[in-house]
C-alpha positions, 0 to 999 in steps of 0.5 A: 500500500505504497504511494509516491508523490512528487510535489515541487511547489509550496501550494501543491505541498499544502493541497496534497497534504490534505489528500494524504491526511484523508488517505491515512484516515481511511487506511492507516496502512498506506505508506506515502513517500516522495518529494514535498515540503513541511505540510506533506511531511506533517501529514505523514509523508516520508520526505525523500526530497525537500522541495523547498530546497530543490523545487519552487522555481518559475520561468525558463531562465530561472529553471536553467539555474536549477537543472543540476539540482533537479536532475539529482532529485529525480535520480534519488526519487527513482532509486526510492521508487525502485526500492519501495515499488509503489502502485500509484504515483501522484504528480502535483503541478511542476510540469517541467519536472513531473512530466519527465517523471511520468514517463519513467514511472509509467515504464515501471508499471506504476499508475500515474495520477496528475493532480493540479494539471499542466496548463497545456491549454495556455502553452506548449500544448504539444505535451498533450501527447506525453500525457496521453501516453504516460498519465492514467488520469488528470485531476484538474482544479479548474472546471474549464481544464476538464473540458480541454483534456476530455476534448483531447481524449485524455481521461480527466475529472474536475475535483474542485479547487482545494481552497474551497475545502478549507475552513472559512475565515469566520472573523469579520473584516472589522475583527481581523483589522482589530487583530492587526491593530488597524483602524477600520476607517483607514483605507487599506491596500494589500500588496502581494509580490509573489511566493518565489524569489524571482517574482519578488525581485522583479515585482516588489520594487514596482509595487513600492513605486505604486505605493509611493504614487498612491500615497502622494495623492492620498496620504491616509491610505495604508499598505500591508504586505502579507509575506509568503513563508517561502520568501520571508527573509528575501522580501525584507532584504529587497525592501532594505535595498529600496528608498527607506522613506518609501517603505517606512510605514509599510505594515509587514505580516508573516503569512496570513494572506487570507485574512489580509485579503478579507480585511483590506479594501483593494489588493494588488496581486502577483499572478499565480495561486494568490489570484484565486485566493483573492477572487474567493475573498471577494475583495476588489483587486488587480493582477500584476506580473513581471519576469526577466526579459528573456523569459518573457520573450520566449514565453510570449512565443510559446503561449497561445490561445489565451487572452488573459493570465489571471485565473479569475479572468480565464474562468470568467472568459472575460477581464473582470480583474484588470491585468498589468503584465510585463511592460504594462506593469507601470506604477502610474497605471496601477496606482490610477486603477487602485484609486478607482477601485477605492473610490468608484462605488459602481466599479467596486460593486461590479467587481465584487459581483463578478468575483462571486460568480467565479466562486460559484463556478469553482464550487462545481456541482455535487462535489465532495471536498477535493481531498475526498474526491482525489482520495477516492480515485487513489483508493480505486487504483490501489 
């Protein structure tokens, strides 16, 4: 009753840990091993590779700097697979690494499940052939992805989004602000620069420049950064390199992004998992993103068939949340939009209603929680 898991991102580690807990509650004899981080280890997985050191990279040029580490990690993991002989493998996101693992696992006769599927609908769609050949079932966490895979003759089942399986924050906006020591009457803006060093390095200075412009127009507005655990020290290092006059009144919090998104009036969010979190908070926000020029130039050629990068917009099939990507990520433009979201009542209400519809679509129809849906499929394979 052995299961192999390969999870290379912090968000995947969090989501898959809930599945492991559910599996072990249903059958304590199940043994789980592989690559993950603190959450999976706490859930009872034997951590062969710590992904907080070997994974969590983003972007083409960024990945190149980690090739040797990732190759070594792959070798160590496969040695353990050969020793423990799992019947089922669960690959979580991290496609550049996991699609290679899929091939090697399938050749060993292991049933392969892909949870949090590669975004082939956006770029490098040719990899669908690889998935057809080496993956038994894809378990996407966005409803439109299931349709994409089925249309391409890949077995797939939408299992819901993991964020909807968590216990809801019961505290009100006022109560959360009281916890943070922030007056409810103060206009409050959240800045979320991402959860990877490469993202923070490119995005955070622009966010601070945006803050400076907004503060010059309305000094009463306060700013808070809920720092992702994976970049706690790095965010503070980047801030220390900037003009200290621009950062002296920032409110810095370790984690607590969910609470912050509920407590603020507007958020500026780096594209990625956090945009789903922001959408579920139903607080108006905009999306920003910036990568190295080389990564962007290559990515622009590879990404086809999508108009948006933000998941709320992809789910809605229209831009309900304004996007400022790469060269359009201009502090003047972002600051103007943030002020509009703060001051324009009709724009705020329109955005909130659109975000409510995103939440409804993610909830699916008759689904159990994600951990229960995925655990049920895994047990059937076992």
